[in-house]
C-alpha positions in Angstrom: 17.2 26.9 -3.9 13.0 26.7 -5.4 13.3 23.0 -6.1 14.7 22.3 -2.7 12.4 24.3 -1.0 9.5 23.1 -2.8 11.0 19.3 -2.2 11.3 20.5 1.6 7.7 21.5 2.2 6.5 18.3 0.2 8.6 16.3 2.8 7.3 18.3 5.2 3.9 17.3 4.1 3.6 13.7 3.7 5.9 13.1 7.1 2.7 15.1 9.2 0.8 11.9 9.3 3.4 9.9 10.6 4.6 12.4 13.4 1.2 13.0 14.4 0.9 8.9 14.9 4.6 8.8 17.1 3.0 11.7 18.8 -0.5 10.1 20.2 1.5 7.1 21.6 0.0 3.3 22.5 -2.5 4.6 24.4 -4.5 6.3 21.1 -3.3 3.8 18.7 -4.4 1.0 21.1 -3.4 -2.5 21.9 -2.8 -4.1 18.3 0.9 -4.0 17.2 1.8 -1.6 13.9 1.3 -4.2 11.5 -2.3 -5.0 12.9 -3.3 -2.2 12.4 -2.4 -1.1 8.9 -3.9 -4.2 7.5 -7.2 -3.3 9.0 -7.3 -0.1 7.9 -10.6 0.0 4.9 -9.0 0.1 1.1 -10.0 3.3 -0.3 -12.4 4.3 -3.1 -12.2 4.2 -6.6 -9.9 7.4 -8.3 -11.5 10.3 -8.2 -12.7 11.9 -11.4 -11.4 15.4 -11.5 -12.1 16.1 -15.1 -14.5 19.5 -15.8 -14.4 23.0 -14.3 -14.5 23.5 -10.7 -15.0 27.3 -9.2 -13.3 28.7 -6.3 -15.2 29.6 -3.3 -13.7 31.3 -0.4 -9.9 31.3 -0.3 -7.1 33.2 2.1 -3.6 34.2 1.6 -0.8 35.9 2.3 1.3 37.8 -0.5 4.9 39.2 0.6 3.9 42.5 -1.2 -0.1 42.6 -0.8 -0.3 41.0 3.0 -3.1 38.9 4.0 -5.9 39.2 1.7 -9.2 36.9 2.1 -12.0 36.6 0.0 -15.4 35.0 -0.5 -17.3 33.8 -3.5 -15.9 32.8 -7.0 -13.0 34.3 -7.0 -10.7 31.4 -9.2 -11.5 29.0 -11.5 -9.7 25.4 -12.7 -10.2 23.3 -15.0 -9.1 19.9 -15.3 -8.8 19.2 -19.0 -7.7 15.5 -19.1 -7.0 12.5 -16.3 -5.4 9.1 -16.8 -5.8 6.9 -13.4 -3.7 9.0 -11.1 -2.3 12.2 -13.8 -4.0 14.8 -14.6 -3.5 18.4 -16.0 -5.5 21.9 -16.9 -5.6 25.4 -15.8 -5.9 27.1 -13.0 -7.0 31.6 -13.7 -7.6 33.6 -10.9 -8.2 37.4 -10.3 -7.8 40.2 -7.6 -4.6 42.1 -6.5 -2.6 39.1 -8.1 -4.5 38.2 -10.8 -3.1 35.0 -13.1 -2.8 31.9 -15.3 -1.0 28.7 -14.9 -1.3 25.5 -16.0 -0.2 22.3 -14.1 0.2 18.6 -13.8 -1.3 16.6 -10.7 -1.4 13.5 -8.9 -4.0 11.6 -7.2 -2.2 10.0 -3.6 -3.0 6.5 -3.3 -5.5 7.1 -0.3 -7.7 8.8 -3.2 -8.2 12.0 -1.2 -5.0 14.1 -1.5 -3.7 15.0 -4.7 -0.6 17.1 -5.7 -0.3 19.9 -8.8 2.8 21.3 -10.3 2.4 24.8 -11.9 4.3 25.0 -14.8 5.2 28.2 -14.3 5.1 28.5 -10.5 4.1 27.0 -7.4 3.0 23.8 -5.3 -0.5 22.7 -5.0 -1.3 20.2 -2.1 -5.4 19.2 -2.2 -7.5 16.8 -0.2 -10.6 16.0 -1.7 -14.2 16.4 0.5 -16.5 14.3 -1.4 -16.8 14.1 -5.1 -17.4 17.7 -5.9 -15.7 19.8 -3.6 -11.6 19.6 -2.3 -9.6 22.5 -0.9 -5.9 23.2 -1.6 -2.8 24.4 -0.1 -0.5 26.4 -2.4 2.9 27.7 -1.8 4.5 29.9 -4.0 8.5 30.7 -2.4 10.7 33.0 -3.8 10.5 34.8 -7.2 8.4 38.2 -7.9 5.2 37.1 -6.1 5.6 34.7 -3.3 2.4 34.2 -1.1 0.7 30.5 1.0 -3.0 30.4 1.4 -5.8 28.0 0.4 -8.9 28.5 -1.9 -12.1 26.1 -1.8 -13.5 24.5 -5.0 -17.2 23.1 -5.6 -18.0 21.3 -9.1 -19.1 23.8 -11.5 -22.8 23.3 -12.0 
């Protein structure tokens, strides 16, 4: 069941841009046919290099047991230990009321901005690059002993 929930959430996340485009209608999309608009889009830059240590800044979440939680500052650390092309892996460690550690496998989308992390023991994280040294990820941990959802802002450790 957990796999089905994660698959459904990922499907919705991936469909959001297309749904927004449908809602905007032709007045927002110009008079060009859809195919020619796709050809006019800029090609994304190089695949980002995520290898290294990243420190968490602000975060906010809702936890089934602890309710709403938010904090500022260095509350977690994420380390990407290796990357081959778009695929990478590493560990993430966090403190607070629900402290923990997980290893993960991830992949960078072809847009070179969006990425996806699958926790090896729990959760799914959907991220967006905000330049070469910053990203925000949104995490979903449905069911199990510690269900929660939230976001964390990360910056590359200096």
